[in-house]
PyMOL Python script that loads the backbone (N, CA, C, O; Angstrom):
from pymol import cmd

cmd.read_pdbstr("""\
ATOM      1  N   MET A   1      22.693 -12.765 -31.718  1.00  0.00           N
ATOM      2  CA  MET A   1      22.138 -12.620 -30.381  1.00  0.00           C
ATOM      3  C   MET A   1      20.700 -12.133 -30.484  1.00  0.00           C
ATOM      4  O   MET A   1      20.412 -11.186 -31.216  1.00  0.00           O
ATOM      5  N   ALA A   2      19.813 -12.770 -29.764  1.00  0.00           N
ATOM      6  CA  ALA A   2      18.392 -12.454 -29.843  1.00  0.00           C
ATOM      7  C   ALA A   2      18.078 -11.207 -29.033  1.00  0.00           C
ATOM      8  O   ALA A   2      18.624 -10.988 -27.951  1.00  0.00           O
ATOM      9  N   LYS A   3      17.181 -10.393 -29.588  1.00  0.00           N
ATOM     10  CA  LYS A   3      16.714  -9.201 -28.872  1.00  0.00           C
ATOM     11  C   LYS A   3      15.629  -9.611 -27.887  1.00  0.00           C
ATOM     12  O   LYS A   3      14.871 -10.541 -28.164  1.00  0.00           O
ATOM     13  N   PRO A   4      15.538  -8.938 -26.742  1.00  0.00           N
ATOM     14  CA  PRO A   4      14.434  -9.227 -25.828  1.00  0.00           C
ATOM     15  C   PRO A   4      13.121  -8.831 -26.499  1.00  0.00           C
ATOM     16  O   PRO A   4      13.050  -7.816 -27.192  1.00  0.00           O
ATOM     17  N   SER A   5      12.113  -9.616 -26.294  1.00  0.00           N
ATOM     18  CA  SER A   5      10.826  -9.324 -26.923  1.00  0.00           C
ATOM     19  C   SER A   5      10.183  -8.110 -26.267  1.00  0.00           C
ATOM     20  O   SER A   5      10.444  -7.802 -25.104  1.00  0.00           O
ATOM     21  N   ALA A   6       9.353  -7.439 -27.018  1.00  0.00           N
ATOM     22  CA  ALA A   6       8.659  -6.257 -26.500  1.00  0.00           C
ATOM     23  C   ALA A   6       7.716  -6.632 -25.370  1.00  0.00           C
ATOM     24  O   ALA A   6       7.391  -5.802 -24.521  1.00  0.00           O
ATOM     25  N   SER A   7       7.279  -7.881 -25.361  1.00  0.00           N
ATOM     26  CA  SER A   7       6.351  -8.301 -24.323  1.00  0.00           C
ATOM     27  C   SER A   7       7.060  -8.810 -23.063  1.00  0.00           C
ATOM     28  O   SER A   7       6.407  -9.209 -22.098  1.00  0.00           O
ATOM     29  N   ALA A   8       8.389  -8.795 -23.076  1.00  0.00           N
ATOM     30  CA  ALA A   8       9.126  -9.241 -21.891  1.00  0.00           C
ATOM     31  C   ALA A   8       8.772  -8.329 -20.723  1.00  0.00           C
ATOM     32  O   ALA A   8       8.820  -7.105 -20.840  1.00  0.00           O
ATOM     33  N   SER A   9       8.421  -8.934 -19.609  1.00  0.00           N
ATOM     34  CA  SER A   9       8.005  -8.123 -18.473  1.00  0.00           C
ATOM     35  C   SER A   9       9.211  -7.612 -17.706  1.00  0.00           C
ATOM     36  O   SER A   9      10.246  -8.271 -17.612  1.00  0.00           O
ATOM     37  N   VAL A  10       9.045  -6.434 -17.169  1.00  0.00           N
ATOM     38  CA  VAL A  10      10.067  -5.812 -16.353  1.00  0.00           C
ATOM     39  C   VAL A  10       9.716  -6.109 -14.901  1.00  0.00           C
ATOM     40  O   VAL A  10       8.559  -5.995 -14.497  1.00  0.00           O
ATOM     41  N   ALA A  11      10.712  -6.487 -14.128  1.00  0.00           N
ATOM     42  CA  ALA A  11      10.465  -6.803 -12.718  1.00  0.00           C
ATOM     43  C   ALA A  11       9.955  -5.556 -11.998  1.00  0.00           C
ATOM     44  O   ALA A  11      10.460  -4.457 -12.226  1.00  0.00           O
ATOM     45  N   PRO A  12       8.957  -5.724 -11.131  1.00  0.00           N
ATOM     46  CA  PRO A  12       8.439  -4.565 -10.389  1.00  0.00           C
ATOM     47  C   PRO A  12       9.488  -4.024  -9.426  1.00  0.00           C
ATOM     48  O   PRO A  12      10.343  -4.760  -8.935  1.00  0.00           O
ATOM     49  N   THR A  13       9.405  -2.734  -9.169  1.00  0.00           N
ATOM     50  CA  THR A  13      10.324  -2.113  -8.217  1.00  0.00           C
ATOM     51  C   THR A  13       9.939  -2.519  -6.798  1.00  0.00           C
ATOM     52  O   THR A  13       8.859  -3.062  -6.568  1.00  0.00           O
ATOM     53  N   SER A  14      10.821  -2.254  -5.864  1.00  0.00           N
ATOM     54  CA  SER A  14      10.520  -2.566  -4.463  1.00  0.00           C
ATOM     55  C   SER A  14       9.315  -1.754  -3.989  1.00  0.00           C
ATOM     56  O   SER A  14       8.518  -2.242  -3.187  1.00  0.00           O
ATOM     57  N   TYR A  15       9.178  -0.526  -4.474  1.00  0.00           N
ATOM     58  CA  TYR A  15       8.024   0.290  -4.098  1.00  0.00           C
ATOM     59  C   TYR A  15       6.739  -0.317  -4.657  1.00  0.00           C
ATOM     60  O   TYR A  15       5.729  -0.377  -3.956  1.00  0.00           O
ATOM     61  N   GLU A  16       6.766  -0.763  -5.904  1.00  0.00           N
ATOM     62  CA  GLU A  16       5.578  -1.368  -6.510  1.00  0.00           C
ATOM     63  C   GLU A  16       5.151  -2.622  -5.753  1.00  0.00           C
ATOM     64  O   GLU A  16       3.958  -2.861  -5.567  1.00  0.00           O
ATOM     65  N   LEU A  17       6.116  -3.415  -5.322  1.00  0.00           N
ATOM     66  CA  LEU A  17       5.793  -4.617  -4.557  1.00  0.00           C
ATOM     67  C   LEU A  17       5.132  -4.250  -3.227  1.00  0.00           C
ATOM     68  O   LEU A  17       4.158  -4.882  -2.816  1.00  0.00           O
ATOM     69  N   LEU A  18       5.665  -3.233  -2.562  1.00  0.00           N
ATOM     70  CA  LEU A  18       5.083  -2.766  -1.304  1.00  0.00           C
ATOM     71  C   LEU A  18       3.667  -2.249  -1.538  1.00  0.00           C
ATOM     72  O   LEU A  18       2.746  -2.610  -0.805  1.00  0.00           O
ATOM     73  N   ALA A  19       3.489  -1.415  -2.545  1.00  0.00           N
ATOM     74  CA  ALA A  19       2.179  -0.842  -2.833  1.00  0.00           C
ATOM     75  C   ALA A  19       1.167  -1.937  -3.165  1.00  0.00           C
ATOM     76  O   ALA A  19       0.012  -1.854  -2.747  1.00  0.00           O
ATOM     77  N   ARG A  20       1.579  -2.948  -3.899  1.00  0.00           N
ATOM     78  CA  ARG A  20       0.671  -4.061  -4.229  1.00  0.00           C
ATOM     79  C   ARG A  20       0.258  -4.820  -2.972  1.00  0.00           C
ATOM     80  O   ARG A  20      -0.905  -5.192  -2.817  1.00  0.00           O
ATOM     81  N   ARG A  21       1.225  -5.048  -2.070  1.00  0.00           N
ATOM     82  CA  ARG A  21       0.919  -5.770  -0.829  1.00  0.00           C
ATOM     83  C   ARG A  21      -0.100  -5.000   0.003  1.00  0.00           C
ATOM     84  O   ARG A  21      -1.061  -5.578   0.511  1.00  0.00           O
ATOM     85  N   ILE A  22       0.113  -3.700   0.139  1.00  0.00           N
ATOM     86  CA  ILE A  22      -0.802  -2.885   0.936  1.00  0.00           C
ATOM     87  C   ILE A  22      -2.168  -2.795   0.243  1.00  0.00           C
ATOM     88  O   ILE A  22      -3.202  -2.815   0.910  1.00  0.00           O
ATOM     89  N   HIS A  23      -2.173  -2.700  -1.069  1.00  0.00           N
ATOM     90  CA  HIS A  23      -3.433  -2.656  -1.815  1.00  0.00           C
ATOM     91  C   HIS A  23      -4.246  -3.927  -1.580  1.00  0.00           C
ATOM     92  O   HIS A  23      -5.456  -3.864  -1.364  1.00  0.00           O
ATOM     93  N   ARG A  24      -3.576  -5.083  -1.623  1.00  0.00           N
ATOM     94  CA  ARG A  24      -4.282  -6.350  -1.359  1.00  0.00           C
ATOM     95  C   ARG A  24      -4.864  -6.354   0.047  1.00  0.00           C
ATOM     96  O   ARG A  24      -5.979  -6.828   0.266  1.00  0.00           O
ATOM     97  N   GLN A  25      -4.103  -5.824   0.996  1.00  0.00           N
ATOM     98  CA  GLN A  25      -4.570  -5.794   2.384  1.00  0.00           C
ATOM     99  C   GLN A  25      -5.781  -4.866   2.516  1.00  0.00           C
ATOM    100  O   GLN A  25      -6.766  -5.220   3.163  1.00  0.00           O
ATOM    101  N   VAL A  26      -5.711  -3.700   1.915  1.00  0.00           N
ATOM    102  CA  VAL A  26      -6.816  -2.736   1.982  1.00  0.00           C
ATOM    103  C   VAL A  26      -8.058  -3.281   1.294  1.00  0.00           C
ATOM    104  O   VAL A  26      -9.175  -3.033   1.748  1.00  0.00           O
ATOM    105  N   MET A  27      -7.879  -4.015   0.212  1.00  0.00           N
ATOM    106  CA  MET A  27      -9.007  -4.531  -0.562  1.00  0.00           C
ATOM    107  C   MET A  27      -9.566  -5.844  -0.014  1.00  0.00           C
ATOM    108  O   MET A  27     -10.535  -6.370  -0.561  1.00  0.00           O
ATOM    109  N   SER A  28      -8.983  -6.376   1.040  1.00  0.00           N
ATOM    110  CA  SER A  28      -9.489  -7.622   1.602  1.00  0.00           C
ATOM    111  C   SER A  28     -10.918  -7.417   2.092  1.00  0.00           C
ATOM    112  O   SER A  28     -11.267  -6.317   2.518  1.00  0.00           O
ATOM    113  N   PRO A  29     -11.748  -8.453   2.038  1.00  0.00           N
ATOM    114  CA  PRO A  29     -13.141  -8.311   2.475  1.00  0.00           C
ATOM    115  C   PRO A  29     -13.274  -7.778   3.906  1.00  0.00           C
ATOM    116  O   PRO A  29     -14.145  -6.954   4.186  1.00  0.00           O
ATOM    117  N   SER A  30     -12.419  -8.245   4.795  1.00  0.00           N
ATOM    118  CA  SER A  30     -12.494  -7.801   6.184  1.00  0.00           C
ATOM    119  C   SER A  30     -12.202  -6.305   6.309  1.00  0.00           C
ATOM    120  O   SER A  30     -12.928  -5.578   6.988  1.00  0.00           O
ATOM    121  N   ALA A  31     -11.143  -5.856   5.653  1.00  0.00           N
ATOM    122  CA  ALA A  31     -10.788  -4.438   5.711  1.00  0.00           C
ATOM    123  C   ALA A  31     -11.858  -3.581   5.059  1.00  0.00           C
ATOM    124  O   ALA A  31     -12.168  -2.496   5.550  1.00  0.00           O
ATOM    125  N   GLN A  32     -12.420  -4.050   3.971  1.00  0.00           N
ATOM    126  CA  GLN A  32     -13.463  -3.289   3.286  1.00  0.00           C
ATOM    127  C   GLN A  32     -14.721  -3.184   4.143  1.00  0.00           C
ATOM    128  O   GLN A  32     -15.375  -2.142   4.167  1.00  0.00           O
ATOM    129  N   LEU A  33     -15.051  -4.242   4.831  1.00  0.00           N
ATOM    130  CA  LEU A  33     -16.222  -4.223   5.698  1.00  0.00           C
ATOM    131  C   LEU A  33     -16.049  -3.216   6.836  1.00  0.00           C
ATOM    132  O   LEU A  33     -16.962  -2.452   7.151  1.00  0.00           O
ATOM    133  N   LYS A  34     -14.864  -3.228   7.446  1.00  0.00           N
ATOM    134  CA  LYS A  34     -14.582  -2.342   8.581  1.00  0.00           C
ATOM    135  C   LYS A  34     -14.133  -0.948   8.144  1.00  0.00           C
ATOM    136  O   LYS A  34     -14.162  -0.008   8.937  1.00  0.00           O
ATOM    137  N   ARG A  35     -13.718  -0.815   6.880  1.00  0.00           N
ATOM    138  CA  ARG A  35     -13.138   0.401   6.332  1.00  0.00           C
ATOM    139  C   ARG A  35     -11.905   0.840   7.119  1.00  0.00           C
ATOM    140  O   ARG A  35     -11.660   2.028   7.329  1.00  0.00           O
ATOM    141  N   GLN A  36     -11.148  -0.154   7.541  1.00  0.00           N
ATOM    142  CA  GLN A  36      -9.894   0.136   8.224  1.00  0.00           C
ATOM    143  C   GLN A  36      -9.004  -1.092   8.221  1.00  0.00           C
ATOM    144  O   GLN A  36      -9.473  -2.222   8.086  1.00  0.00           O
ATOM    145  N   THR A  37      -7.707  -0.849   8.374  1.00  0.00           N
ATOM    146  CA  THR A  37      -6.727  -1.920   8.494  1.00  0.00           C
ATOM    147  C   THR A  37      -5.473  -1.335   9.120  1.00  0.00           C
ATOM    148  O   THR A  37      -5.284  -0.119   9.139  1.00  0.00           O
ATOM    149  N   VAL A  38      -4.626  -2.203   9.627  1.00  0.00           N
ATOM    150  CA  VAL A  38      -3.340  -1.776  10.187  1.00  0.00           C
ATOM    151  C   VAL A  38      -2.251  -2.331   9.289  1.00  0.00           C
ATOM    152  O   VAL A  38      -2.178  -3.535   9.045  1.00  0.00           O
ATOM    153  N   ILE A  39      -1.403  -1.430   8.799  1.00  0.00           N
ATOM    154  CA  ILE A  39      -0.303  -1.849   7.931  1.00  0.00           C
ATOM    155  C   ILE A  39       1.008  -1.766   8.696  1.00  0.00           C
ATOM    156  O   ILE A  39       1.188  -0.919   9.571  1.00  0.00           O
ATOM    157  N   VAL A  40       1.909  -2.657   8.348  1.00  0.00           N
ATOM    158  CA  VAL A  40       3.207  -2.743   9.012  1.00  0.00           C
ATOM    159  C   VAL A  40       4.279  -2.960   7.951  1.00  0.00           C
ATOM    160  O   VAL A  40       4.098  -3.753   7.027  1.00  0.00           O
ATOM    161  N   ARG A  41       5.374  -2.265   8.087  1.00  0.00           N
ATOM    162  CA  ARG A  41       6.507  -2.480   7.188  1.00  0.00           C
ATOM    163  C   ARG A  41       7.146  -3.814   7.523  1.00  0.00           C
ATOM    164  O   ARG A  41       7.494  -4.071   8.675  1.00  0.00           O
ATOM    165  N   GLU A  42       7.298  -4.657   6.522  1.00  0.00           N
ATOM    166  CA  GLU A  42       7.868  -5.977   6.731  1.00  0.00           C
ATOM    167  C   GLU A  42       9.387  -5.946   6.601  1.00  0.00           C
ATOM    168  O   GLU A  42       9.941  -5.082   5.921  1.00  0.00           O
ATOM    169  N   PRO A  43      10.059  -6.894   7.257  1.00  0.00           N
ATOM    170  CA  PRO A  43      11.514  -6.978   7.123  1.00  0.00           C
ATOM    171  C   PRO A  43      11.881  -7.099   5.643  1.00  0.00           C
ATOM    172  O   PRO A  43      11.249  -7.845   4.895  1.00  0.00           O
ATOM    173  N   GLY A  44      12.887  -6.370   5.241  1.00  0.00           N
ATOM    174  CA  GLY A  44      13.333  -6.416   3.860  1.00  0.00           C
ATOM    175  C   GLY A  44      12.737  -5.318   2.993  1.00  0.00           C
ATOM    176  O   GLY A  44      13.238  -5.050   1.901  1.00  0.00           O
ATOM    177  N   GLU A  45      11.666  -4.676   3.470  1.00  0.00           N
ATOM    178  CA  GLU A  45      11.100  -3.566   2.703  1.00  0.00           C
ATOM    179  C   GLU A  45      11.885  -2.300   3.032  1.00  0.00           C
ATOM    180  O   GLU A  45      12.237  -2.044   4.183  1.00  0.00           O
ATOM    181  N   ARG A  46      12.143  -1.532   2.007  1.00  0.00           N
ATOM    182  CA  ARG A  46      12.972  -0.332   2.166  1.00  0.00           C
ATOM    183  C   ARG A  46      12.225   0.760   2.929  1.00  0.00           C
ATOM    184  O   ARG A  46      11.042   1.001   2.687  1.00  0.00           O
ATOM    185  N   GLU A  47      12.918   1.409   3.838  1.00  0.00           N
ATOM    186  CA  GLU A  47      12.330   2.496   4.618  1.00  0.00           C
ATOM    187  C   GLU A  47      11.905   3.644   3.701  1.00  0.00           C
ATOM    188  O   GLU A  47      10.880   4.282   3.943  1.00  0.00           O
ATOM    189  N   GLU A  48      12.687   3.909   2.650  1.00  0.00           N
ATOM    190  CA  GLU A  48      12.357   4.980   1.707  1.00  0.00           C
ATOM    191  C   GLU A  48      11.028   4.691   1.002  1.00  0.00           C
ATOM    192  O   GLU A  48      10.218   5.595   0.796  1.00  0.00           O
ATOM    193  N   ASP A  49      10.812   3.425   0.636  1.00  0.00           N
ATOM    194  CA  ASP A  49       9.559   3.037  -0.011  1.00  0.00           C
ATOM    195  C   ASP A  49       8.391   3.217   0.953  1.00  0.00           C
ATOM    196  O   ASP A  49       7.338   3.733   0.577  1.00  0.00           O
ATOM    197  N   TRP A  50       8.586   2.788   2.193  1.00  0.00           N
ATOM    198  CA  TRP A  50       7.549   2.896   3.228  1.00  0.00           C
ATOM    199  C   TRP A  50       7.181   4.364   3.445  1.00  0.00           C
ATOM    200  O   TRP A  50       6.002   4.714   3.497  1.00  0.00           O
ATOM    201  N   ASP A  51       8.208   5.227   3.572  1.00  0.00           N
ATOM    202  CA  ASP A  51       7.957   6.652   3.796  1.00  0.00           C
ATOM    203  C   ASP A  51       7.190   7.266   2.626  1.00  0.00           C
ATOM    204  O   ASP A  51       6.282   8.070   2.834  1.00  0.00           O
ATOM    205  N   LEU A  52       7.550   6.893   1.399  1.00  0.00           N
ATOM    206  CA  LEU A  52       6.859   7.407   0.216  1.00  0.00           C
ATOM    207  C   LEU A  52       5.411   6.942   0.200  1.00  0.00           C
ATOM    208  O   LEU A  52       4.511   7.725  -0.108  1.00  0.00           O
ATOM    209  N   LEU A  53       5.179   5.686   0.527  1.00  0.00           N
ATOM    210  CA  LEU A  53       3.813   5.158   0.565  1.00  0.00           C
ATOM    211  C   LEU A  53       2.977   5.917   1.589  1.00  0.00           C
ATOM    212  O   LEU A  53       1.848   6.308   1.296  1.00  0.00           O
ATOM    213  N   LEU A  54       3.515   6.128   2.775  1.00  0.00           N
ATOM    214  CA  LEU A  54       2.779   6.854   3.816  1.00  0.00           C
ATOM    215  C   LEU A  54       2.516   8.297   3.394  1.00  0.00           C
ATOM    216  O   LEU A  54       1.450   8.844   3.675  1.00  0.00           O
ATOM    217  N   GLU A  55       3.478   8.908   2.726  1.00  0.00           N
ATOM    218  CA  GLU A  55       3.297  10.275   2.241  1.00  0.00           C
ATOM    219  C   GLU A  55       2.149  10.326   1.232  1.00  0.00           C
ATOM    220  O   GLU A  55       1.310  11.225   1.286  1.00  0.00           O
ATOM    221  N   GLN A  56       2.116   9.371   0.324  1.00  0.00           N
ATOM    222  CA  GLN A  56       1.056   9.350  -0.678  1.00  0.00           C
ATOM    223  C   GLN A  56      -0.307   9.051  -0.054  1.00  0.00           C
ATOM    224  O   GLN A  56      -1.310   9.651  -0.441  1.00  0.00           O
ATOM    225  N   LEU A  57      -0.346   8.140   0.895  1.00  0.00           N
ATOM    226  CA  LEU A  57      -1.606   7.854   1.585  1.00  0.00           C
ATOM    227  C   LEU A  57      -2.091   9.081   2.351  1.00  0.00           C
ATOM    228  O   LEU A  57      -3.292   9.345   2.420  1.00  0.00           O
ATOM    229  N   GLY A  58      -1.151   9.828   2.924  1.00  0.00           N
ATOM    230  CA  GLY A  58      -1.500  11.032   3.677  1.00  0.00           C
ATOM    231  C   GLY A  58      -2.115  12.116   2.820  1.00  0.00           C
ATOM    232  O   GLY A  58      -2.798  12.997   3.341  1.00  0.00           O
ATOM    233  N   GLU A  59      -1.889  12.074   1.519  1.00  0.00           N
ATOM    234  CA  GLU A  59      -2.451  13.059   0.601  1.00  0.00           C
ATOM    235  C   GLU A  59      -3.881  12.722   0.181  1.00  0.00           C
ATOM    236  O   GLU A  59      -4.572  13.552  -0.410  1.00  0.00           O
ATOM    237  N   GLU A  60      -4.317  11.515   0.486  1.00  0.00           N
ATOM    238  CA  GLU A  60      -5.679  11.093   0.129  1.00  0.00           C
ATOM    239  C   GLU A  60      -6.673  11.692   1.121  1.00  0.00           C
ATOM    240  O   GLU A  60      -6.563  11.477   2.328  1.00  0.00           O
ATOM    241  N   GLU A  61      -7.638  12.441   0.604  1.00  0.00           N
ATOM    242  CA  GLU A  61      -8.619  13.100   1.476  1.00  0.00           C
ATOM    243  C   GLU A  61      -9.498  12.115   2.224  1.00  0.00           C
ATOM    244  O   GLU A  61      -9.967  12.413   3.323  1.00  0.00           O
ATOM    245  N   SER A  62      -9.726  10.948   1.645  1.00  0.00           N
ATOM    246  CA  SER A  62     -10.643   9.987   2.261  1.00  0.00           C
ATOM    247  C   SER A  62      -9.952   9.036   3.241  1.00  0.00           C
ATOM    248  O   SER A  62     -10.590   8.139   3.793  1.00  0.00           O
ATOM    249  N   VAL A  63      -8.642   9.234   3.456  1.00  0.00           N
ATOM    250  CA  VAL A  63      -7.880   8.318   4.316  1.00  0.00           C
ATOM    251  C   VAL A  63      -7.335   9.073   5.525  1.00  0.00           C
ATOM    252  O   VAL A  63      -6.718  10.131   5.399  1.00  0.00           O
ATOM    253  N   ARG A  64      -7.583   8.493   6.706  1.00  0.00           N
ATOM    254  CA  ARG A  64      -6.963   9.003   7.938  1.00  0.00           C
ATOM    255  C   ARG A  64      -5.919   7.992   8.372  1.00  0.00           C
ATOM    256  O   ARG A  64      -6.131   6.784   8.271  1.00  0.00           O
ATOM    257  N   MET A  65      -4.800   8.488   8.853  1.00  0.00           N
ATOM    258  CA  MET A  65      -3.732   7.609   9.319  1.00  0.00           C
ATOM    259  C   MET A  65      -3.433   7.907  10.782  1.00  0.00           C
ATOM    260  O   MET A  65      -3.409   9.060  11.211  1.00  0.00           O
ATOM    261  N   ALA A  66      -3.207   6.833  11.532  1.00  0.00           N
ATOM    262  CA  ALA A  66      -2.802   6.973  12.929  1.00  0.00           C
ATOM    263  C   ALA A  66      -1.590   6.084  13.134  1.00  0.00           C
ATOM    264  O   ALA A  66      -1.652   4.873  12.924  1.00  0.00           O
ATOM    265  N   ARG A  67      -0.495   6.688  13.542  1.00  0.00           N
ATOM    266  CA  ARG A  67       0.718   5.904  13.805  1.00  0.00           C
ATOM    267  C   ARG A  67       0.578   5.201  15.142  1.00  0.00           C
ATOM    268  O   ARG A  67       0.183   5.802  16.141  1.00  0.00           O
ATOM    269  N   LEU A  68       0.904   3.933  15.142  1.00  0.00           N
ATOM    270  CA  LEU A  68       0.791   3.102  16.331  1.00  0.00           C
ATOM    271  C   LEU A  68       2.179   2.732  16.832  1.00  0.00           C
ATOM    272  O   LEU A  68       3.180   2.968  16.154  1.00  0.00           O
ATOM    273  N   GLU A  69       2.229   2.151  18.021  1.00  0.00           N
ATOM    274  CA  GLU A  69       3.504   1.700  18.573  1.00  0.00           C
ATOM    275  C   GLU A  69       4.129   0.668  17.653  1.00  0.00           C
ATOM    276  O   GLU A  69       3.427  -0.098  16.993  1.00  0.00           O
ATOM    277  N   GLY A  70       5.441   0.654  17.617  1.00  0.00           N
ATOM    278  CA  GLY A  70       6.156  -0.336  16.833  1.00  0.00           C
ATOM    279  C   GLY A  70       6.234  -0.028  15.350  1.00  0.00           C
ATOM    280  O   GLY A  70       6.703  -0.857  14.570  1.00  0.00           O
ATOM    281  N   GLY A  71       5.776   1.166  14.942  1.00  0.00           N
ATOM    282  CA  GLY A  71       5.875   1.556  13.544  1.00  0.00           C
ATOM    283  C   GLY A  71       4.672   1.204  12.685  1.00  0.00           C
ATOM    284  O   GLY A  71       4.641   1.547  11.503  1.00  0.00           O
ATOM    285  N   ALA A  72       3.690   0.533  13.249  1.00  0.00           N
ATOM    286  CA  ALA A  72       2.486   0.201  12.486  1.00  0.00           C
ATOM    287  C   ALA A  72       1.673   1.467  12.245  1.00  0.00           C
ATOM    288  O   ALA A  72       1.808   2.454  12.968  1.00  0.00           O
ATOM    289  N   VAL A  73       0.830   1.425  11.222  1.00  0.00           N
ATOM    290  CA  VAL A  73      -0.023   2.563  10.888  1.00  0.00           C
ATOM    291  C   VAL A  73      -1.439   2.055  10.652  1.00  0.00           C
ATOM    292  O   VAL A  73      -1.661   1.140   9.859  1.00  0.00           O
ATOM    293  N   GLN A  74      -2.398   2.667  11.356  1.00  0.00           N
ATOM    294  CA  GLN A  74      -3.799   2.318  11.138  1.00  0.00           C
ATOM    295  C   GLN A  74      -4.345   3.228  10.048  1.00  0.00           C
ATOM    296  O   GLN A  74      -4.211   4.450  10.108  1.00  0.00           O
ATOM    297  N   LEU A  75      -4.966   2.603   9.047  1.00  0.00           N
ATOM    298  CA  LEU A  75      -5.627   3.341   7.975  1.00  0.00           C
ATOM    299  C   LEU A  75      -7.127   3.229   8.176  1.00  0.00           C
ATOM    300  O   LEU A  75      -7.655   2.136   8.382  1.00  0.00           O
ATOM    301  N   ILE A  76      -7.805   4.355   8.116  1.00  0.00           N
ATOM    302  CA  ILE A  76      -9.260   4.395   8.206  1.00  0.00           C
ATOM    303  C   ILE A  76      -9.728   5.238   7.031  1.00  0.00           C
ATOM    304  O   ILE A  76      -9.218   6.336   6.806  1.00  0.00           O
ATOM    305  N   TRP A  77     -10.695   4.726   6.283  1.00  0.00           N
ATOM    306  CA  TRP A  77     -11.142   5.468   5.108  1.00  0.00           C
ATOM    307  C   TRP A  77     -12.658   5.531   5.047  1.00  0.00           C
ATOM    308  O   TRP A  77     -13.376   4.737   5.654  1.00  0.00           O
ATOM    309  N   THR A  78     -13.102   6.508   4.289  1.00  0.00           N
ATOM    310  CA  THR A  78     -14.536   6.680   4.061  1.00  0.00           C
ATOM    311  C   THR A  78     -14.879   6.101   2.699  1.00  0.00           C
ATOM    312  O   THR A  78     -14.011   5.911   1.846  1.00  0.00           O
ATOM    313  N   ASN A  79     -16.127   5.833   2.519  1.00  0.00           N
ATOM    314  CA  ASN A  79     -16.602   5.309   1.245  1.00  0.00           C
ATOM    315  C   ASN A  79     -16.685   6.481   0.268  1.00  0.00           C
ATOM    316  O   ASN A  79     -17.474   7.407   0.460  1.00  0.00           O
ATOM    317  N   GLN A  80     -15.875   6.431  -0.763  1.00  0.00           N
ATOM    318  CA  GLN A  80     -15.869   7.515  -1.740  1.00  0.00           C
ATOM    319  C   GLN A  80     -17.038   7.406  -2.706  1.00  0.00           C
ATOM    320  O   GLN A  80     -17.380   8.383  -3.372  1.00  0.00           O
ATOM    321  N   HIS A  81     -17.648   6.248  -2.792  1.00  0.00           N
ATOM    322  CA  HIS A  81     -18.748   6.020  -3.731  1.00  0.00           C
ATOM    323  C   HIS A  81     -19.959   5.512  -2.948  1.00  0.00           C
ATOM    324  O   HIS A  81     -20.205   4.306  -2.909  1.00  0.00           O
ATOM    325  N   PRO A  82     -20.721   6.423  -2.319  1.00  0.00           N
ATOM    326  CA  PRO A  82     -21.866   5.975  -1.528  1.00  0.00           C
ATOM    327  C   PRO A  82     -22.858   5.196  -2.378  1.00  0.00           C
ATOM    328  O   PRO A  82     -23.053   5.481  -3.560  1.00  0.00           O
ATOM    329  N   ASP A  83     -23.476   4.210  -1.748  1.00  0.00           N
ATOM    330  CA  ASP A  83     -24.453   3.378  -2.449  1.00  0.00           C
ATOM    331  C   ASP A  83     -25.732   4.131  -2.721  1.00  0.00           C
ATOM    332  O   ASP A  83     -26.663   3.576  -3.305  1.00  0.00           O
TER     333      ASP A  83
END
""", "prot")
cmd.dss("prot")
cmd.show_as("cartoon", "prot")
cmd.util.cbc("prot")
cmd.orient("prot")
């Protein structure tokens, strides 16, 4: 029986998938220009993952969060690296 190779990738966790999705949204040109975006938990994403993500975002000094109707959250951030 063959051993799995050391380079075999491990599937990302549900939290990692959520964090990657939000990271892509935050890094989009439009969000970067405005320094804000509205994030929404999508169907199928775990509530525990969402709560952890919001908790971690809330610890960032450069990020303000405003909870909106329907569970959406507006993120507003400052430029941490001024030009």
